[in-house]
C-alpha positions as CSV (number, residue, x, y, z in Angstrom):
1,X,223.0,97.1,153.5
2,X,221.2,100.1,151.9
3,X,218.9,99.6,148.9
4,X,219.7,101.5,145.8
5,X,216.8,103.3,144.1
6,X,216.3,102.4,140.5
7,X,216.2,106.0,139.4
8,X,218.7,107.7,141.6
9,X,219.1,111.4,141.0
10,X,222.6,112.9,140.9
11,X,223.4,114.9,144.0
12,X,223.9,118.6,143.3
13,X,225.2,121.1,145.8
14,X,224.1,124.1,143.7
15,X,220.4,123.7,144.6
16,X,217.8,124.7,142.0
17,X,219.1,125.3,138.5
18,X,216.7,126.9,136.1
19,X,218.7,125.7,133.1
20,X,218.5,122.0,134.3
21,X,214.7,122.5,134.9
22,X,214.2,124.0,131.4
23,X,216.2,121.2,129.7
24,X,214.3,118.5,131.7
25,X,211.0,120.0,130.9
26,X,211.9,120.3,127.2
27,X,212.9,116.7,127.1
28,X,209.7,115.5,128.7
29,X,207.5,117.6,126.4
30,X,209.2,116.0,123.4
31,X,208.0,112.6,124.6
32,X,204.3,113.7,124.7
33,X,202.1,112.3,121.9
34,X,199.9,115.2,121.0
35,X,196.4,114.4,119.7
36,X,195.3,115.4,116.2
37,X,192.7,118.2,115.7
38,X,190.1,115.6,114.7
39,X,190.8,113.4,117.7
40,X,190.8,116.5,120.0
41,X,187.4,117.6,118.8
42,X,185.9,114.1,118.9
43,X,187.0,113.5,122.5
44,X,186.0,116.9,123.7
45,X,182.5,116.3,122.2
46,X,182.3,113.0,124.0
47,X,183.3,114.5,127.3
48,X,180.7,117.3,126.9
49,X,178.0,114.8,126.0
50,X,178.7,112.6,129.0
51,X,178.8,115.6,131.4
52,X,175.4,116.8,130.0
53,X,173.9,113.3,130.3
54,X,175.2,112.9,133.8
55,X,173.9,116.3,134.9
56,X,170.5,115.5,133.4
57,X,170.3,112.2,135.2
58,X,171.2,113.7,138.5
59,X,168.6,116.5,138.0
60,X,165.9,114.0,137.2
61,X,166.8,111.7,140.2
62,X,166.9,114.8,142.5
63,X,163.4,115.8,141.2
64,X,162.1,112.3,141.8
65,X,163.4,112.3,145.4
66,X,162.0,115.9,146.0
67,X,158.6,114.7,144.7
68,X,158.7,111.6,146.9
69,X,159.7,113.6,149.9
70,X,156.7,116.0,149.4
71,X,154.4,113.0,149.2
72,X,155.7,111.5,152.4
73,X,155.9,114.7,154.4
């Protein structure tokens, strides 16, 4: 006995339909919860801060290893 998929798509013989694609895309975009301007700015600042801190840490650790390698070799 074959298993049924929970989300079976209807079989179409027409192939790709731009209208169906557009309607499906429109329906999915209506489900999206868009962030407020304040939330967008706050989260963008947090990401930029973390990227800057991570890059600085990597730079410092790389400098430490370069210094240690010079001492050894």
